[in-house]
C-alpha positions as CSV (number, residue, x, y, z in Angstrom):
1,A,95.9,112.2,-64.8
2,D,93.0,111.6,-62.3
3,F,95.4,109.9,-59.9
4,Q,97.9,112.8,-60.2
5,V,95.2,115.3,-59.4
6,Q,93.9,113.3,-56.5
7,H,97.4,112.7,-55.2
8,A,98.2,116.4,-55.3
9,A,94.9,117.2,-53.6
10,D,95.6,114.7,-50.8
11,F,99.2,115.6,-50.2
12,G,98.9,119.4,-50.8
13,D,102.1,121.3,-50.7
14,A,104.2,118.1,-50.1
15,V,103.9,117.4,-53.8
16,R,103.8,120.9,-55.3
17,A,106.7,122.7,-57.1
18,P,109.4,123.7,-56.6
19,N,110.3,120.8,-54.3
20,G,107.3,118.5,-54.9
21,V,107.5,114.8,-55.4
22,E,111.3,114.8,-55.7
23,A,111.6,116.2,-52.2
24,M,108.9,113.9,-50.8
25,L,110.8,110.9,-52.3
26,E,114.1,112.1,-50.9
27,D,112.5,112.3,-47.5
28,M,111.1,108.8,-47.8
29,F,114.5,107.3,-48.9
30,H,116.2,109.2,-46.1
31,I,113.8,107.8,-43.5
32,N,114.2,104.2,-44.9
33,Q,118.0,104.4,-44.8
34,K,118.0,104.5,-41.0
35,P,116.9,101.5,-38.9
36,W,113.5,101.8,-37.4
37,E,113.1,101.6,-33.6
38,F,110.9,98.4,-34.0
39,R,110.2,95.5,-36.2
40,Y,106.8,94.7,-37.7
41,S,106.8,91.5,-35.6
42,D,107.1,93.6,-32.4
43,V,103.5,94.8,-33.0
44,K,101.3,92.4,-31.0
45,T,97.9,91.3,-32.3
46,S,95.3,89.1,-30.7
47,S,91.7,88.0,-31.3
48,N,90.5,90.2,-28.4
49,N,92.5,93.3,-29.5
50,N,90.3,96.4,-29.4
51,N,92.4,97.9,-32.2
52,P,92.8,95.1,-34.8
53,I,95.4,95.7,-37.5
54,Q,94.2,95.8,-41.1
55,V,96.7,95.7,-44.0
56,W,95.5,96.5,-47.5
57,W,97.7,96.3,-50.5
58,G,97.4,96.2,-54.3
59,G,98.4,93.1,-56.1
60,A,99.6,95.2,-59.0
61,D,101.7,97.5,-56.8
62,D,105.3,97.5,-58.1
63,T,106.4,100.4,-55.8
64,A,105.8,98.7,-52.5
65,P,104.9,95.0,-53.3
66,H,105.4,93.6,-49.8
67,G,101.9,93.6,-48.3
68,K,101.8,89.8,-47.9
69,W,105.2,89.9,-46.1
70,I,103.9,92.6,-43.7
71,C,100.9,90.5,-43.0
72,K,103.1,87.5,-42.2
73,Q,105.2,89.6,-39.8
74,L,102.1,90.9,-38.0
75,G,100.2,87.6,-38.0
76,V,97.2,88.9,-39.8
77,E,95.5,87.9,-43.1
78,G,95.3,91.3,-44.8
79,E,93.4,92.3,-47.9
80,C,95.0,92.2,-51.4
81,I,93.1,93.9,-54.1
82,I,94.4,92.1,-57.1
83,D,94.2,94.8,-59.8
84,A,95.0,97.7,-57.5
85,G,98.4,99.5,-57.6
86,H,100.2,101.8,-55.2
87,G,97.3,104.3,-55.3
88,L,95.1,101.8,-53.5
89,I,93.9,104.4,-51.0
90,H,92.4,106.4,-53.9
91,T,90.9,103.6,-55.9
92,E,89.5,101.6,-53.0
93,F,88.9,104.4,-50.5
94,D,85.2,103.7,-49.9
95,R,85.8,100.0,-49.5
96,I,88.6,100.5,-47.0
97,V,86.6,103.0,-45.0
98,D,83.6,100.7,-44.9
99,A,85.8,97.9,-43.6
100,L,87.3,100.1,-40.9
101,L,83.8,101.2,-39.9
102,M,82.8,97.6,-39.4
103,V,85.6,97.0,-36.9
104,G,84.1,96.5,-33.5
105,S,80.5,96.7,-34.7
């Protein structure tokens, strides 16, 4: 229940009735039915990049379990949190923000 409360707070009206999660998922599926204008591999990374890419994913995520594949496409290592699921941004928020604040410091 805590995740649902946090999710509703983070996404506000996007997940509230009458349309709620159903409408949000419909939008997501609609977006993913059309080809994107780029590929992950089109995003260039380098060791001197001022905006390095960080990919975080949960090892227990059964909704979008392709973090390792995305890292391979981008040429980055990424960070897999073994026991985290699709709500990684909620369960690991402080850790992710701390890592982002360390970039460039």
